[in-house]
N, C-alpha and C positions, 0 to 999 in steps of 0.2 A: 401338348395338343396332339391328338391322334389324326393321322392322315387316311385312315382306313374309311372306305365308304360302306357303311353298315347295311345290312340286308334290309332293314326297315326303310332306310333312306332311298335304296334302289327301288324298292317296291312303291314308295310314294311318287318318285320321279316318273316311274313307268305308268302309274295310274293318272298322273296329271298329263303326261305326254299323250296317252291314248284319249283322254278327255278333249285335249285341245285339237287333236287331229279329227276327232268326230264332230265336235260342236262348234269350234272356233274357225279352223282353217277354211272351210267352205264359204264363210261369210266375211272374210277379212276386208276385201275390197268394197263390197256392198255397204258395210258399216262405215268404212272410212269415207267413201264418197258422199254418203247421205248424212254423216255425222250422227248415226244412230247409236245411242246408248241402249244395249240390249238387256233390259232388265230381267227378262225371263232366263237369259244365260246365267245371270248371277244367282238367280233362284237355284238353278241346277248346280252351280258351284257350291252353293250353300248345302245342298243335299249331300254332296260329295265331301263335305267338311273343310273346304278351302276358304271359306269365309270366316272361319273361327279357328284359324291354324293354331294360334298361341293361347287360345282360351281353354281352361281347364275342362275336363270331361264332365265334372259335376255341374258345370254351367252351360252344357250343350256344346261345348267345342271339341276340337280334335286333341288338344293337349300335347301339341308337338313342340320341339324345341326350335332355337333360331337356325340351326344347320338345316333342318327339315324345311323351315319356312323360306329360306334362301332358295332351296331346291323348287318349291312350289312356284314361287315368283319367276324363277329363272326359266322354267319349263314353259310356263304360259307365255312369257315375253319372247321367247325364241319363235313363237308362232305369231303372236299379235301383241306388241308392247303396250298398246292402249288398253287392252283388257288387263294385262299385268299391272299397269298403273292403278287402275280402279281397285283391283284386288288388294294391291299393297296399301292404298289409302284407306280403305275400309278396315283392314286388319290393324295396321300399325298406328293409325292416327286416331279415328273416332273410337273404335272398340277398345283399343289398348289404353287410351286416355281413361275411359270409364273403368276399365279393369284394374288399372294401376292406382287411380286416386279416388274411385268411388267407394262409398261405404257399402256394407253388405246389402242393404235394402236397395240401394241404387244398382248394384250388380245384379241382383236377382230380377230387378225390374226391366233392365234394358239388355244385358249381355246375351241371354239365351236367344233372343230374337234377332240380334246382330249376328250371332255365331252361325245361325242357320239361314241367314239372308232373308228371313221373313221381313226384316227391316234392313234398308241400306243406310249406311252411315257417311256422314260428312264431318268436316273439321274446320273450323273458321278462326284463322289467326290473320292472314293477309288482307290488307286494305289497299284502296287505290292509291294512297300517297305514302303508304308504309309497307314496303316490301321487306328488304333486309332490315330496316329500322323498325321492327315490330313494337318496340317500346313506345313509339310515338303514336300509337293507334288513336283514332277519334271515336270509335264505337264506345258508348258509355252504358253502365248499369248503375242506377240510382235506387237506393233502398226505399221502399214504400211499405212499411209495416212488415207483413210476412212475405212480401214479394219484392221483385226487382223489376224496374222499368228499363228496357234496353232501347237505345236509339243509335242508329248508324248503319253502316254496310260493310260487308266483306266482299273481296273479289278474288278471282282465280281459285274458286272453291270446288273441288271435285265432288260431284253428286249434289250440287246446290239445288237442282231442280227436282230430280228424282229421289233424293234422300229422305228418309222418314225420321231420322234422328241426327242432330248436329251438336257437336261439342263447340262452343263458341267462347273465345276469350274476349272480355270486355273490360274497359278501363273503370275501376271503382276507386281511383285515387288520382294523383297527379300525373300528368303526361310525362313519360320518361322515367318514372319511378318503378323500379323492378319489382317493388312490392305494391304496385298500384293497380293490378289487374286481377280478375277473378274469372274462373271457368264455370260455364253453366251448360246444362243439357237442354237443348230446345226440341220440341216435337212438332212435326207437321201438323197444321191445323190450329196452332196457337194464334190468337188474334194479334195482328201486327207483325207476324213473321211470314215473310214472303220470299220468293226468288226473283231475280232480275235477269239482265242481259246474259244470254249464253254466248261464250267466245267462239269466234270463227278461227280455228287454229291451224297452224302449219302442219303439226302432226299430233299424234294422240287423239285423233278425231272421234274415235268411238268411246273415249273416256269424257264424260260430261264435265264441262267447266263453266261455271256461271257465278252470278252474285248471290249473296244473301243479304235481305234487307230487313231492318228492324224499325218499326215505327210505333213507338209507345208500346212495344211488345211486353206484356206482363208475365213474368216468369217466377213461379213459387220458389221460395228459398230452399225447399226440398230438392230443387234440381240443381243446387250449386254443388259443385265438385270440390272437396277440400275446404280449406279455410279462405276467407276473404283475403285478397292480396297475394294469393299463391299462384295465380293464373300463369303469369310469365315463366316463373320457375318450372311450373308443371310442363308447360309447353316445350321448354328447352330439353327437359328429360325425355319427353315424348319423341322429340326430334332426334335424339341419340339413336333410338330404335328405328326411327324413320329413315335415317341415313343408311342403315343396313338394307332397308327395303328398296331404297332408290339404287343402291349398289347392286342389289340382286337383279332389279329391273335392267340396269346398264349391262350387267353380265349376260343377261338373256339376250338382249339386242346384239351385243358383240358376238356371241356365239351364233345366233341366227344369221347374222350378216356374213360371218366367217364361213360357216357351212355352206351357204349359198354360193359364196365366191370360190371356195374350194371345188365345189361340184361343177360350177361353170368352167372354171380354168382347166379341168380334166377333159371337158366335152369340146370346148371351143378350139377350133384348129386355125392356125395361121401359118403360112409358109411351110405347110405340109406336116405340122405337128402340133400337139395340144399347147396352148399357151402356158400351162403350168411347167412346161420344160424350159422356158425362157427364164433366165436368171432374174430379169426385172420383176417378174411376177412371182417366181418362187421366193424370192427374199421378202417381198410384201407379205406373203403368206407366213413365213418364218416370224417376221416381226409381229404380225396380228396374233398368232398362236402363242408367242411368248408373253405378250401383254395381257392376253385373256387369262393365261395361267396365273400370272401374277395378281391380277385382279381377284381371281377366285381365292387364292391363298389369303389375301389381305382381308377379304370379306368373311372368310370362315375363322380367321383369327378374331375378328370382331365378334362373330357369333359365339365363339368359345368364351370370350370375356363376358358377354351378355348372359349366356347360359349359367355361368358360374358367379353371377352378381358381382363382377369386378368392374372398376371404372372403365368406360367404353368410349368416352367423348372423343379423345385424341385419335384412337385407332379407327372408330366409327367415321370421323370426319376424313381421315386418310383414305379409308376404303371407299367412301362415297365419292371424294374428289377424284381419286385415281380411276376408279371403275367408270365413272361417267365421262371423263376426258378420253379414256381408251375406247369406250363405245362409239363416241363421235368419230375419233380417228379411224376405227375398224370399219364403221359404216361408210365413211368417206372412201377408204381404200377398196371396199367391196364394189361400190359404184364404179371406181376407176378400172378395176379388173373387168368388170362387165362391158366396159366402153360405152358406145352409144346405147345398147340395150339397158344398160344400168339406169339410164335417165328416163326410161319408160315404165309405165305401170304393169307391164307384162311380166316383169321380174321383181322378186320380193325386196331386193336391195333399195330400190327407190323409196320404199316405205319406211324401212329401217333408218335410212338417211334423214328423212323428215322427223321420225319419232325420236331420234337419238338426242337431239339438241336440248330437249326439255330437261334431260338428266343432269345437265351442268348448271341448271338454273332452279328447278323445283327443290323445295325442302332445304333451302340454303345453296346459294351459288358457289361456284368454285372459289370465288374470291372470299366469301364468308368462311368456307371450310379452311382456307389459308389462315384467316384470323383465328379461328378455333384452335387450329393445330399449333400455330406459333405461340399463342397465349399458354397453351398447355405446356409447351416445351419450356418457355420461360419461367413457369411456376415450379417445374421439376427440380 
């Protein structure tokens, strides 16, 4: 695995950085306070190619690899993690699920509009009573001729209200059967397909999170992704890539919080000198920088495996778990370094602190990652 930062990667990072400074930074707290999901921003991101990062050029995407994808999510998340979260969910969950498991007609039908953000994507697996236990889902899909009738609800769904396309996993067999669920693509406007309660969240407040509701929603069989019964297995494969996404999001948060803390520590003076010159602060910065570096290396190892079509489940889970725990720790220390000012909304670390916690929960909790890692180790 090469450690060289290629020119193309540098150019992509610079382009994302410039975009974030121009279009995101001026609105961070406005969107956060009002819980605004800025749809027009994502249209602009689509024009730049950042909503179809992994999509082949022939389908309207940017045709980038996973190293470049990490850089895109990281640079956005250094400025506003909630925007980084939405970009990650759109790319790695909804779009990637159709790209990975859709047939040629389905790809041509949905991917180009997702890649340009003409359509915003959502992905529905989690339910009110089935978070980590996704196999126990209650949403059902029953065959009716050439259609399927969906009933139930999904919650904690990114873009549930504003999304145009949703990949939904529904039960088509017995509860708990790994071969008993199937994936479908639902489109806004389908009868019986609506959105519900929008969550009032601690952090990531500019990333829309709400319910998807299905009430005798009729979905044509042509909207089914893959074979009947493959939904859960498909979802687990999609989450392998999703863990790299959340790891990249975590890395961006950690870097953003660290850079803010480093800057503040050089400017803030106590007892006649910058606080960075006190060992108590300097050692915090040393620990933060080291753990960020380790996170980045682990993430790019996972990206290397993914790019080369090698098994990524174990390393992806390690990268997600470690990076997410590090970002929480770094954000916490960044607030501590800022002292009382870190607890105010006048400095960016307050928001990084609130946003960070989701990373240890979303797309598989830290505890679930440990299950995945330990099972992988024991099978080796």
